[in-house]
VOPAGU-2260 file (C-alpha; in pm, 1 decimal, decimal comma):
REM VOPAGU-2260
SITE   aa  ch    i         X         Y         Z
SITE  MET   A    0   14803,0   -1053,1    3576,9
SITE  SER   A    1   14957,2    -888,6    3860,1
SITE  ILE   A    2   15251,1    -594,2    3823,8
SITE  PRO   A    3   15499,0    -636,6    4097,6
SITE  ASN   A    4   15569,9    -335,7    4290,8
SITE  HIS   A    5   15955,9    -195,9    4369,8
SITE  ALA   A    6   16063,6    -453,7    4617,9
SITE  GLN   A    7   16017,8    -701,3    4303,9
SITE  ASP   A    8   16137,0   -1073,2    4447,4
SITE  ALA   A    9   16521,6   -1113,0    4395,3
SITE  GLN   A   10   16501,8   -1448,8    4233,5
SITE  ASP   A   11   16271,0   -1320,6    3956,2
SITE  ARG   A   12   16498,6   -1023,7    3885,6
SITE  TYR   A   13   16782,9   -1289,7    3878,9
SITE  PHE   A   14   16676,1   -1547,3    3650,1
SITE  MET   A   15   16541,4   -1259,4    3398,9
SITE  MET   A   16   16850,2   -1154,1    3450,7
SITE  LEU   A   17   16956,0   -1482,9    3291,3
SITE  ALA   A   18   16722,1   -1475,8    3022,1
SITE  ILE   A   19   16836,9   -1175,0    2913,9
SITE  GLU   A   20   17156,1   -1295,2    2868,0
SITE  GLN   A   21   16969,6   -1536,6    2613,5
SITE  ALA   A   22   16823,0   -1308,7    2474,0
SITE  LYS   A   23   17158,6   -1123,6    2337,4
SITE  GLN   A   24   17273,7   -1439,4    2161,5
SITE  GLY   A   25   17019,2   -1335,8    1925,7
SITE  LEU   A   26   17085,3    -974,2    1886,6
SITE  TYR   A   27   17197,5    -948,3    1560,1
SITE  THR   A   28   17048,7   -1205,0    1332,2
SITE  THR   A   29   16696,3   -1252,9    1460,6
SITE  ARG   A   30   16573,6    -920,9    1226,1
SITE  PRO   A   31   16268,8    -857,2    1139,2
SITE  ASN   A   32   16175,0   -1040,2    1518,6
SITE  PRO   A   33   16283,8    -921,8    1850,5
SITE  ALA   A   34   16579,6   -1088,4    2035,4
SITE  VAL   A   35   16370,4   -1290,3    2317,9
SITE  GLY   A   36   16508,4   -1514,7    2582,0
SITE  CYS   A   37   16422,6   -1753,2    2774,5
SITE  VAL   A   38   16454,7   -1953,3    3144,3
SITE  ILE   A   39   16295,0   -2223,7    3275,8
SITE  VAL   A   40   16296,0   -2271,9    3667,2
SITE  GLN   A   41   16198,4   -2537,7    3909,0
SITE  THR   A   42   16243,2   -2536,2    4230,0
SITE  GLU   A   43   16545,6   -2273,9    4186,9
SITE  THR   A   44   16757,5   -2479,9    3983,8
SITE  ILE   A   45   16734,5   -2382,1    3567,1
SITE  VAL   A   46   16648,6   -2633,2    3385,7
SITE  GLY   A   47   16545,2   -2514,2    3050,4
SITE  GLN   A   48   16674,9   -2200,8    2830,8
SITE  GLY   A   49   16686,5   -2085,2    2502,0
SITE  PHE   A   50   16653,2   -1734,9    2275,1
SITE  HIS   A   51   16532,5   -1734,0    1956,0
SITE  PRO   A   52   16803,5   -1727,5    1716,2
SITE  LYS   A   53   16618,5   -1671,7    1351,4
SITE  ALA   A   54   16340,1   -1522,6    1177,9
SITE  GLY   A   55   16117,3   -1837,7    1100,7
SITE  GLU   A   56   16299,5   -2063,8    1346,8
SITE  PRO   A   57   16130,6   -2150,9    1667,5
SITE  HIS   A   58   16124,3   -1954,3    1934,2
SITE  ALA   A   59   16289,0   -1815,3    2279,8
SITE  GLU   A   60   15993,9   -2044,2    2497,6
SITE  VAL   A   61   16011,8   -2297,5    2223,4
SITE  PHE   A   62   16403,0   -2460,9    2284,7
SITE  ALA   A   63   16386,0   -2398,9    2646,8
SITE  LEU   A   64   16060,8   -2595,4    2759,0
SITE  LYS   A   65   16280,0   -2877,7    2508,7
SITE  ASP   A   66   16526,9   -2820,7    2699,8
SITE  ALA   A   67   16326,8   -2866,2    3006,2
SITE  GLY   A   68   16151,8   -3203,7    2870,5
SITE  ALA   A   69   15944,7   -3316,7    3183,7
SITE  GLN   A   70   16047,3   -3076,0    3446,8
SITE  ALA   A   71   15836,9   -2823,3    3302,9
SITE  ILE   A   72   15567,3   -2990,6    3443,8
SITE  GLY   A   73   15459,9   -2715,9    3747,8
SITE  ALA   A   74   15748,8   -2497,3    3654,8
SITE  THR   A   75   15833,2   -2061,2    3626,1
SITE  ALA   A   76   15916,4   -1999,5    3273,7
SITE  TYR   A   77   16097,2   -1615,2    3262,3
SITE  VAL   A   78   16016,2   -1414,8    2985,6
SITE  THR   A   79   16195,4   -1123,8    2838,2
SITE  LEU   A   80   15876,4   -1044,8    2574,8
SITE  GLU   A   81   15562,4   -1168,6    2624,4
SITE  PRO   A   82   15459,1   -1480,2    2421,3
SITE  CYS   A   83   15292,0   -1485,5    2115,6
SITE  SER   A   84   14928,0   -1597,3    2121,2
SITE  HIS   A   85   14895,6   -1591,1    1740,1
SITE  THR   A   86   14996,9   -1860,4    1453,9
SITE  GLY   A   87   15271,0   -1709,5    1207,4
SITE  ARG   A   88   15583,7   -1891,3    1043,1
SITE  THR   A   89   15606,5   -2081,0    1420,1
SITE  PRO   A   90   15296,9   -2173,8    1671,1
SITE  PRO   A   91   15173,9   -1970,5    1954,3
SITE  CYS   A   92   15439,8   -2013,9    2256,1
SITE  ALA   A   93   15165,2   -1923,6    2505,1
SITE  LEU   A   94   15036,4   -2263,2    2401,7
SITE  GLY   A   95   15343,6   -2422,0    2382,5
SITE  LEU   A   96   15399,7   -2293,0    2814,2
SITE  ILE   A   97   15033,2   -2453,8    2895,7
SITE  LYS   A   98   15060,5   -2724,4    2700,3
SITE  ALA   A   99   15426,2   -2833,8    2909,3
SITE  GLY   A  100   15208,8   -2737,2    3235,8
SITE  VAL   A  101   15400,1   -2434,8    3322,1
SITE  LYS   A  102   15285,5   -2331,7    3654,3
SITE  ARG   A  103   15399,8   -1939,5    3654,5
SITE  VAL   A  104   15519,3   -1702,3    3408,2
SITE  VAL   A  105   15716,2   -1416,6    3449,6
SITE  ILE   A  106   15730,3   -1168,8    3150,6
SITE  ALA   A  107   16012,9    -841,6    3139,8
SITE  GLY   A  108   15729,6    -620,7    2873,8
SITE  LEU   A  109   15442,7    -638,9    2721,9
SITE  ASP   A  110   15478,2    -731,4    2284,1
SITE  PRO   A  111   15275,0    -412,6    2171,9
SITE  ASN   A  112   15249,8    -605,7    1814,9
SITE  PRO   A  113   14869,2    -565,9    1759,5
SITE  GLN   A  114   14886,4    -922,9    1682,8
SITE  VAL   A  115   14967,7    -971,9    2089,5
SITE  ALA   A  116   14915,9    -696,8    2232,5
SITE  GLY   A  117   14824,7    -845,1    2558,0
SITE  ARG   A  118   14661,6   -1194,1    2455,6
SITE  GLY   A  119   14941,0   -1405,9    2518,3
SITE  VAL   A  120   14880,8   -1303,3    2910,0
SITE  ARG   A  121   14524,0   -1372,6    2895,3
SITE  LEU   A  122   14600,9   -1681,9    2767,2
SITE  LEU   A  123   14832,3   -1790,0    3011,7
SITE  GLU   A  124   14535,1   -1690,0    3236,9
SITE  GLN   A  125   14213,0   -1830,5    3149,4
SITE  ALA   A  126   14481,4   -2204,3    3179,4
SITE  GLY   A  127   14521,3   -2103,9    3573,4
SITE  ILE   A  128   14878,2   -2008,3    3502,4
SITE  ALA   A  129   15036,1   -1747,8    3741,9
SITE  VAL   A  130   15148,5   -1426,5    3536,5
SITE  THR   A  131   15409,2   -1173,6    3634,2
SITE  VAL   A  132   15435,3    -857,5    3391,8
SITE  GLY   A  133   15669,1    -617,7    3465,7
SITE  VAL   A  134   16060,8    -706,2    3542,4
SITE  LEU   A  135   16348,9    -581,4    3448,2
SITE  THR   A  136   16140,7    -435,5    3181,2
SITE  GLU   A  137   16380,4    -132,4    3078,9
SITE  GLN   A  138   16679,7    -384,0    3019,1
SITE  ALA   A  139   16504,5    -619,9    2836,5
SITE  GLU   A  140   16319,0    -345,1    2625,4
SITE  ALA   A  141   16722,1    -218,7    2551,9
SITE  LEU   A  142   16779,6    -483,4    2334,1
SITE  ASN   A  143   16411,1    -430,3    2100,0
SITE  ARG   A  144   16389,5     -54,8    2063,0
SITE  GLY   A  145   16344,0     -20,4    1694,2
SITE  PHE   A  146   16109,8    -311,4    1675,3
SITE  LEU   A  147   15885,0    -133,0    1979,4
SITE  LYS   A  148   15896,6     182,0    1850,3
SITE  ALA   A  149   15794,0      61,9    1497,0
SITE  MET   A  150   15500,8    -121,3    1648,5
SITE  ARG   A  151   15397,9     141,8    1874,7
SITE  THR   A  152   15401,0     439,1    1672,2
SITE  GLN   A  153   15506,4     257,7    1265,5
SITE  MET   A  154   15800,5     470,1    1311,0
SITE  PRO   A  155   16195,5     278,8    1352,2
SITE  TYR   A  156   16444,1     335,1    1621,1
SITE  VAL   A  157   16691,5     588,5    1460,8
SITE  ARG   A  158   17098,1     650,6    1527,3
SITE  LEU   A  159   17255,9     845,8    1373,0
SITE  LYS   A  160   17619,9     772,5    1366,2
SITE  ILE   A  161   17942,3    1059,7    1373,3
SITE  ALA   A  162   18311,1    1059,2    1412,9
SITE  THR   A  163   18484,4    1325,5    1464,2
SITE  SER   A  164   18779,6    1515,6    1562,6
SITE  PHE   A  165   18804,0    1618,9    1940,7
SITE  ASP   A  166   18727,3    2037,3    1828,3
SITE  GLY   A  167   18372,6    1912,4    1643,4
SITE  ARG   A  168   18479,0    1777,4    1241,5
SITE  THR   A  169   18461,6    1544,7    1032,4
SITE  ALA   A  170   18696,5    1554,7     720,1
SITE  MET   A  171   18986,1    1803,5     591,4
SITE  ALA   A  172   18855,2    2091,5     369,9
SITE  SER   A  173   18954,9    1889,3      89,0
SITE  GLY   A  174   18723,9    1569,0     172,5
SITE  GLU   A  175   18987,8    1343,7     317,3
SITE  SER   A  176   18869,9    1140,1     654,1
SITE  LYS   A  177   19033,9     844,9     707,8
SITE  TRP   A  178   19063,4     744,4     982,0
SITE  ILE   A  179   19018,6     992,2    1174,2
SITE  THR   A  180   18871,3     755,8    1481,4
SITE  SER   A  181   19080,1     441,6    1582,8
SITE  THR   A  182   19014,7      83,5    1463,7
SITE  ALA   A  183   18811,3     -28,6    1745,4
SITE  ALA   A  184   18612,0     258,7    1701,0
SITE  ARG   A  185   18545,4     121,2    1377,5
SITE  GLU   A  186   18478,8    -218,7    1486,6
SITE  ASP   A  187   18269,7     -43,2    1728,5
SITE  VAL   A  188   18065,4      54,1    1446,7
SITE  GLN   A  189   18020,6    -320,6    1292,6
SITE  LYS   A  190   17811,8    -373,7    1598,1
SITE  LEU   A  191   17572,7     -89,5    1567,3
SITE  ARG   A  192   17551,0    -165,1    1137,0
SITE  ALA   A  193   17473,3    -541,8    1252,0
SITE  GLN   A  194   17185,2    -457,8    1432,7
SITE  SER   A  195   17040,8    -216,4    1211,1
SITE  GLY   A  196   16781,1    -289,7     988,8
SITE  ALA   A  197   16816,1     -29,9     733,8
SITE  ILE   A  198   17074,0     257,2     701,0
SITE  ILE   A  199   17056,6     539,6     540,1
SITE  THR   A  200   17360,0     797,1     373,0
SITE  GLY   A  201   17369,9    1052,2      82,0
SITE  SER   A  202   17452,4    1062,0    -230,5
SITE  GLU   A  203   17780,7    1345,3    -133,3
SITE  THR   A  204   17885,3    1018,7      89,7
SITE  ILE   A  205   17885,0     804,6    -191,4
SITE  ILE   A  206   18043,9    1005,8    -444,5
SITE  ALA   A  207   18328,2    1090,0    -186,3
SITE  ASP   A  208   18479,0     830,8     -26,7
SITE  ASN   A  209   18261,0     469,0    -227,0
SITE  PRO   A  210   18154,1     353,3     137,2
SITE  GLN   A  211   18024,8     -25,4     158,7
SITE  LEU   A  212   17813,5      39,3     464,6
SITE  ASN   A  213   17780,7    -366,1     482,2
SITE  VAL   A  214   17850,9    -634,4     799,5
SITE  ARG   A  215   18193,5    -755,6     779,8
SITE  SER   A  216   18345,4    -772,4    1113,1
SITE  THR   A  217   18466,4   -1171,9    1276,7
SITE  GLN   A  218   18418,7   -1009,2    1648,9
SITE  LEU   A  219   18030,8   -1039,0    1697,1
SITE  GLY   A  220   17997,3   -1333,2    1796,1
SITE  VAL   A  221   17857,4   -1487,5    1554,4
SITE  PRO   A  222   17954,9   -1547,7    1178,2
SITE  ALA   A  223   17887,0   -1203,1     934,7
SITE  GLU   A  224   17689,3   -1424,9     681,6
SITE  GLN   A  225   17452,5   -1518,4     928,9
SITE  VAL   A  226   17384,2   -1120,5    1001,3
SITE  PRO   A  227   17118,3    -988,3     768,7
SITE  ALA   A  228   17217,1    -743,7     548,3
SITE  PRO   A  229   17112,2    -464,1     642,4
SITE  GLN   A  230   16890,7    -250,0     347,8
SITE  VAL   A  231   17090,3      30,6     273,6
SITE  VAL   A  232   16883,7     355,0     146,8
SITE  VAL   A  233   17049,2     643,4     -48,7
SITE  LEU   A  234   16949,7     981,2     -43,2
SITE  ASP   A  235   16990,2    1157,3    -399,6
SITE  ARG   A  236   16721,8    1392,1    -411,4
SITE  ARG   A  237   16939,9    1616,1    -680,0
SITE  GLN   A  238   16944,5    1258,9    -895,9
SITE  ARG   A  239   17317,6    1260,4    -876,3
SITE  LEU   A  240   17380,8     941,1    -932,8
SITE  GLU   A  241   17295,1     873,5   -1298,8
SITE  HIS   A  242   17274,9     524,8   -1421,5
SITE  SER   A  243   17586,4     540,8   -1664,2
SITE  LEU   A  244   17794,7     656,7   -1332,3
SITE  GLN   A  245   17669,7     356,0   -1132,2
SITE  SER   A  246   17857,1     139,5   -1180,5
SITE  ASP   A  247   18143,8     354,2   -1046,2
SITE  TYR   A  248   18014,8     323,3    -687,4
SITE  GLN   A  249   18010,6       0,6    -489,9
SITE  LEU   A  250   17606,9      76,7    -317,1
SITE  CYS   A  251   17505,3     143,2    -666,0
SITE  ARG   A  252   17587,0    -157,9    -841,5
SITE  ARG   A  253   17432,5    -370,5    -534,9
SITE  PRO   A  254   17041,2    -456,0    -731,6
SITE  ASP   A  255   16890,4    -423,7    -349,5
SITE  THR   A  256   16996,6     -45,5    -325,3
SITE  LEU   A  257   16697,4     178,9    -248,2
SITE  TYR   A  258   16707,4     529,3    -376,1
SITE  TRP   A  259   16510,7     805,0    -183,4
SITE  ARG   A  260   16477,4    1112,5    -387,6
SITE  GLU   A  261   16181,2    1314,6    -162,6
SITE  ASP   A  262   16186,5    1588,7      78,7
SITE  ASP   A  263   16004,1    1421,6     336,0
SITE  LEU   A  264   16239,8    1190,4     544,4
SITE  THR   A  265   15932,4    1112,7     784,0
SITE  ALA   A  266   15751,6     957,5     484,7
SITE  LEU   A  267   16086,7     728,7     385,3
SITE  LEU   A  268   16152,8     632,9     772,4
SITE  LYS   A  269   15772,8     473,0     802,9
SITE  ASN   A  270   15794,3     372,8     439,7
SITE  LEU   A  271   16067,1     133,4     571,3
SITE  VAL   A  272   15847,2      15,4     840,7
SITE  SER   A  273   15579,2     -74,9     673,7
SITE  GLU   A  274   15736,4    -192,2     321,1
SITE  HIS   A  275   16030,0    -305,5     410,5
SITE  GLN   A  276   15999,7    -398,1     795,1
SITE  CYS   A  277   16337,6    -194,1     897,1
SITE  TYR   A  278   16287,7    -176,4    1268,6
SITE  ASP   A  279   16630,3     -13,8    1375,9
SITE  VAL   A  280   16782,8     242,9    1113,3
SITE  LEU   A  281   17108,6     381,8    1101,1
SITE  VAL   A  282   17239,3     709,0     957,7
SITE  GLU   A  283   17614,9     692,0     861,4
SITE  ALA   A  284   17618,1    1033,3     688,9
SITE  GLY   A  285   17732,0    1393,9     560,9
SITE  ALA   A  286   17702,1    1715,3     757,7
SITE  SER   A  287   17398,8    1782,0     589,3
SITE  VAL   A  288   17218,7    1464,6     646,0
SITE  ALA   A  289   17294,8    1465,9     991,0
SITE  GLY   A  290   17156,5    1855,4    1015,7
SITE  SER   A  291   16816,2    1712,6     861,7
SITE  PHE   A  292   16785,8    1413,2    1075,8
SITE  LEU   A  293   16876,9    1618,0    1388,4
SITE  SER   A  294   16646,5    1959,7    1299,6
SITE  GLN   A  295   16353,3    1779,3    1197,9
SITE  GLN   A  296   16356,9    1561,7    1541,2
SITE  LEU   A  297   16414,9    1231,1    1410,7
SITE  VAL   A  298   16715,3    1109,8    1596,8
SITE  ASP   A  299   16602,9     854,7    1828,9
SITE  GLU   A  300   17035,4     798,3    1961,3
SITE  LEU   A  301   17283,2     987,3    1848,6
SITE  ILE   A  302   17629,5     796,9    1885,7
SITE  VAL   A  303   17929,3    1008,6    1835,6
SITE  TYR   A  304   18274,3     865,2    1790,9
SITE  GLN   A  305   18535,2    1142,3    1913,0
SITE  ALA   A  306   18886,1    1131,3    1797,4
SITE  PRO   A  307   19208,6    1308,4    2036,2
SITE  CYS   A  308   19306,1    1516,3    1728,5
SITE  LEU   A  309   19259,5    1879,7    1611,3
SITE  LEU   A  310   19191,0    1917,3    1222,4
SITE  GLY   A  311   19113,2    2325,7    1272,7
SITE  ALA   A  312   18874,7    2559,4    1184,7
SITE  GLN   A  313   18897,9    2510,3     805,8
SITE  ALA   A  314   18769,6    2178,6     827,6
SITE  ARG   A  315   18460,0    2026,4     778,2
SITE  PRO   A  316   18197,4    1992,0    1067,1
SITE  MET   A  317   18004,0    1762,1    1185,7
SITE  VAL   A  318   17645,6    1877,1    1146,2
SITE  GLU   A  319   17506,4    2160,3     895,6
SITE  PHE   A  320   17281,0    2321,5    1148,4
SITE  ASN   A  321   17250,2    2673,9    1202,3
SITE  PRO   A  322   17020,4    2791,7    1520,2
SITE  LEU   A  323   16993,4    3197,6    1485,2
SITE  SER   A  324   16975,5    3205,4    1924,0
SITE  LEU   A  325   17057,9    3001,9    2187,7
SITE  ALA   A  326   16698,1    2891,8    2199,8
SITE  GLN   A  327   16674,6    2694,0    1910,8
SITE  GLN   A  328   16983,7    2501,5    2030,8
SITE  LEU   A  329   16954,5    2053,9    2045,0
SITE  ARG   A  330   17033,9    1974,5    2347,6
SITE  PHE   A  331   17095,2    1608,0    2449,5
SITE  ASP   A  332   17171,4    1370,1    2827,4
SITE  ILE   A  333   17498,3    1167,3    2773,3
SITE  HIS   A  334   17267,8     804,3    2807,7
SITE  SER   A  335   17612,6     694,2    2802,1
SITE  HIS   A  336   18059,5     737,5    2773,1
SITE  GLU   A  337   18308,9     500,9    2710,3
SITE  THR   A  338   18670,7     464,3    2593,9
SITE  LEU   A  339   18746,6     328,7    2312,2
SITE  SER   A  340   19144,0     345,1    2286,7
SITE  PRO   A  341   19247,9     597,0    2274,2
SITE  ASP   A  342   18881,5     771,6    2110,5
SITE  LEU   A  343   18567,2     858,3    2345,1
SITE  LYS   A  344   18236,4     689,9    2266,0
SITE  LEU   A  345   17907,0     927,6    2371,4
SITE  THR   A  346   17536,5     798,7    2348,6
SITE  LEU   A  347   17348,9    1092,0    2334,3
SITE  HIS   A  348   16956,3    1065,8    2353,1
SITE  PRO   A  349   16735,6    1399,0    2249,0
SITE  LEU   A  350   16591,8    1649,3    2542,7
């Protein structure tokens, strides 16, 4: 197995980027499987390409090899994640590449899934296929942060979403909050939901807003009904949502809603991975729940939609978090920022 140096071959980077674009087509539909793309190249010409569309259906390599046909013989395959080496609901992709007669395989990154974890590369190399690993790894891993983290740590990738005013307020003192941010910001939240295996909220949010927390966007590139519905989890430690009142709330009428009445949020996140195969988790809740996740250092990514308005000192804060000194502050790195007219979207990673 060869590891490319910093002066990576421009051709490898170009075709891997195209494979990543293929993988993006399955971003909202493959859960709990990772989004993977594959491009087959024969003498600098693309002869086959494909992506994994849905769990249980063929993987990206299968579609790309079918597209290439006999032109796969002696070709180079670019794959955004190590080809699988085990038989699950589909045959091993590493064996498919071997059988097709490819000469070289370029892989963005190894699959940390214990069922793969380097075995795919070994199968390819044992068959005499040249393997290069590490081309555009960071860009490829960005598509599957949850899957990769769960395989490595048994914990999901947690995104906390907050919609706030310019002065850091999420609702008026009365609870009125619809709508602080724009239609464009709310549409962007649909994308977050669509890539999430689970959405966590609190009983206070259920009682105050009676949300649906579903995926209903028509702008995802795929019909919303093809997106696996996120598992909704309601934090209800005080058991405020009694059975006699459940019919009053949309989420409580859903038979698959999960209620978590324990204090241990880490245990909840581990449970979502081990029992429900939820690798990407979105927290959409009030200030108390947001503060709990942040103060317990359980947030991998904080996403703030900030509207250009002021709600005043009596409005509700975005986070209930009360450090006693500057030494206890929570600091973040601004990973990206963009304008969703007229709002600002900030994506931050904890330092």
